[in-house]
N, C-alpha and C positions, 0 to 999 in steps of 0.2 A: 909192378901193379900186376903181375901176372902169377898163374900159378907154376911156372917153370923158374921161378927164381930160387937160387940154391940155399941161400940162406932164410931159416923161416924170419918172418917178420913179427915185431913186438906187437902189432897191432893189425888185426885182419877181418875181414868179412867175409865168410863162404854163404852164398845164396842157396840154401839147402832144396828149397821147393819155389818156385817163381809163378807158378800158374795161380790165378784168382778162381776162387769158389770151390764147393766141395765135391766136384764132378771128379771122380779117381776113375783113370785109364792109363794105357801103357805109354802115356806121352810124358809131359812135364808133371812135376811132383807137386802136392800141394803147399801152401805157403809155410815157410820155417827159415829161419835164419841163424846164423852162428857168427857171435860176435867175439873175439877171443884178443884179451888185452894184457899182456904180460904173463900170460900162462892162466889166466883166469877165463874160464869159459861159459858164456852166456847163450843161451837158446833163445830166441825170440820167436813166439808163435810155434803151435805142435801141430800143424796139418798132417793129415794122413800120411804116412811115408817117411817121417822126421827121423825114426831111428833107424831106417836102412839108410836114409841117406848121410847121416853123420857117420856111419860105417863106412859108407862109399868114399867118405870124404877122410877117412883114416883117423878118425876123433872118437876114442874109446868113449862108450856111453858113462863108464865109471868114473870119468874125470871130468862131469859136468859141474858146475857151481851154483849158477842161477837160470831160472826161466821167467820168461817174461811173455805175458798174454795181451793182447793189444785189446781185445772184444771177444764177446762169446758167441759169434758165430762158428759153427762147426768146424769150418776150415782152418780155424784159428787154435782151436782147443782140444780137437777129438782124441788126438794121441798125447795129450797132456799126461793123464794117469799113465798111460802105456810107457810113455819115455822114462817116466820115473821108475817103474817096475823093470824097465830092460834094463835102465842103469843099476839096479840092484841085483838083478839075477847076474850081473857080467861082474859083479864084485864091488859096488858103490859101499865105500866105509866112510864117508864125510857126507853131511847134510847139503841136499839141494835147496836152495831158499826160492820159492816161487812169488811171483806176484802178478796180480791182474786186476779187473775191475770187480767189484763188490760180485761175488759169487764163487771165485777161486776156492776160498776155504771150505766152503759147503759142497764143492764139487770134489774137492779132496778128501775131505771125510765119506763122501758118498761112494768115491772109488775104490776106497782101501775096505769100506763095509760090503760094496759088490764083490770083491775080490777075498774074503776075509778066509774063506775054506783054503783058498790055494794057499795063500799066506802063510796061514797057521801051520799048515802042512808042511810048507817047506822050511819053517823056523824049526820044526821039531823033529823031521825026518832028515833034512839037509844041514843043520847048525846052523842056518843064516841069520843074521842080526834082523831085528824088527824095522821091515821099511818104512813103518808109520812113523817112526822117529827120524827117518832121513828125507823127509819131504815136508817142509816147513813153509806153508803158505801164510801170505797175508793179502787182504784186500785193500783196495787202492779206490778211495772215494772222492778223490779230487786231485788236480795238478800239483805240481812241485816234486820237491826230491823224494827219489823213491829208495834209492839207498846209495851208499858210497863207499869205496875202498880207500886202501891207501894209494891206488894208481888211477882211479877215474870213477867217474860220479853219474848216475842215470837221474834224469827228472822225466816228468810226464807230463803232458799237455792234453787237455780233452777238446775233443775235435768230433764235429756230428758226422756219424754215420746212418742217417736216417733207414729204420725207425728208433734205432740204437742210439742211446745218450752215453752211456757209459762205455765209453772206446777213448783210447789214448795213444797218441804220438809220443815217442820216447826219444830223449837225444843221451847221446854218451859223449861226456868231456875226458878225452883221453889225452896221455901226453903226446899223442902222435897227431892231434886233429879231433876235430867234433864231427860225430856222425848223428844224422837225425834221421829216422824211420816216421814215416807219416800217418802209418796205420790206414785201414779203409777208410774213406773220409770223402763226402762232396769237395767240390770247389771251396776251399776255406783261405781266403786272404791274411787270415791271422796266423796261419801257419808259417807264413812268410818271417813273420817277428821272431816266432818261437826258433826257425831256423837260420836267422839271419848270421851272416859272414860262416856257415857251417863250411866244412872241408868236404864233406859228403851228404849229401840230401838223396836217400831213398824212398821214392814217391810211389804209390800205387798208380796205375793208369789205365784208362779206359780207352779202346779204339772205336768210338761210336759208329764209323761208317761199317761195321760188321757185327752190330747188336743183331738187326734183322735175320742175318744169318747163323748169330749164336741161339736165339729165342725160336728159331724156326723149328728146331729140333723136339721142342718139349710141348707137352700138354699146357703148361702153364704158362706160354711164350709171352703173351700181353702183360700179364702181372710181372713176370720177371724182367721185361724189357723196362717197364716203369721203374722197377726196383733200382735197376742199374744206372738208368739216366738220372734218377733222382739221388742216389746213395754213394756214387762215385765219381772220379773226376777223370775228365776227359785229357788225352795227351795234351791238347792244346792249352788248357787251365793249368797242367801241370808246369809247362815252361811259364805262364804268369806267375806261379808260385817262386820258382827257381828265379827268376828274373828279379823279382821284388825281394828275395832274402839275400842275393848278389853271392851264392854258393858257388864253389871251386868246382865241384862236378854233381852233376844230376845222374842218379840210377834210377830207370823205369823199372819198377817190380809189381807182384803181384797183378800179371797182367791179365786183362779182359777184353776179347779172349785169349785164353792162353794154349789154347788147343785147337786153334784155326791159323792158316798161313799167313800171319800179319807176319812182315820181315821187319827186320831190324831198321831197315832205311824208310819204311812206311812209319813206323813208331817214332824215329827222330825227326822224321820230316814235320809230322804235326807238332812234335814240341817246337821246332826251329821257327814256327810262325811267332813265336812271343818268346823263345830265349835263345841266345846267340853263344851262349857257354859250351862246356864240354858236357855230352851226353853219351850214357851207355845204355843198352838195354840188358838185364839181368838173365841169365840163363842158368840152368840147374848147375850145382856144383862148381859155379864160377866164383873165383877168389879176387878179392881187392886188397891191396896191402896199404896200409897208410904208416907214414907219411907220403902224400900223393909226390 
């Protein structure tokens, strides 16, 4: 379960960016994950820095197969188009299929329209294929099966992230175990049913005692603080979901705050108020191999 393993695992997660929110600094990267199953590579969320983090993880951008977006907050989709573009200029030759809440098809078309001059110039001047044929987007308007391959399947579950309703958790059923990503979400006991018996539950987490410190540095602090408390899940409530689901491993991700000095011990102590199982705190470029 470590990046130091000598043999490459068949199924692995690379936590590319673990800090929640759109703020960009020189610390932790913004939300993004890689799930690799039998050589098929899925990027889940595209916060700023996802291309650079994939490169840092040694993953060729032109090897990506799928992109999933959980919801249309900018810290989850801001580098979506640029990731596909960066894959294209590094030699992408096979299509990337992307899925996300309603709007991803329109976003894809708008991205190529915005960059039409550059794209058309490079096609003519550099002999590149048309990238607009290499990014195939599909809107998701309900939960259920998103796609399946010969090796694994991905299903979606709608979970509220006020004020956003079109927001999806994703479940990966792989030969090496089940992985569930919560997406951003309020405390939602129904997620426990979706994640029931999962080998790995990757759940967003809010460290409530530090909210005052987080919002004190911005002018919209009062409104931001209200949003955070009403739209995310405290570490204590994450523990409740994990216990109800009976998961083998809980991984805290999309950490809020992700750029203040909350220690791993503080995160896990809060979770352990309601969960006695195995807990990890995700960090940028951390790898997790399955089976556990």
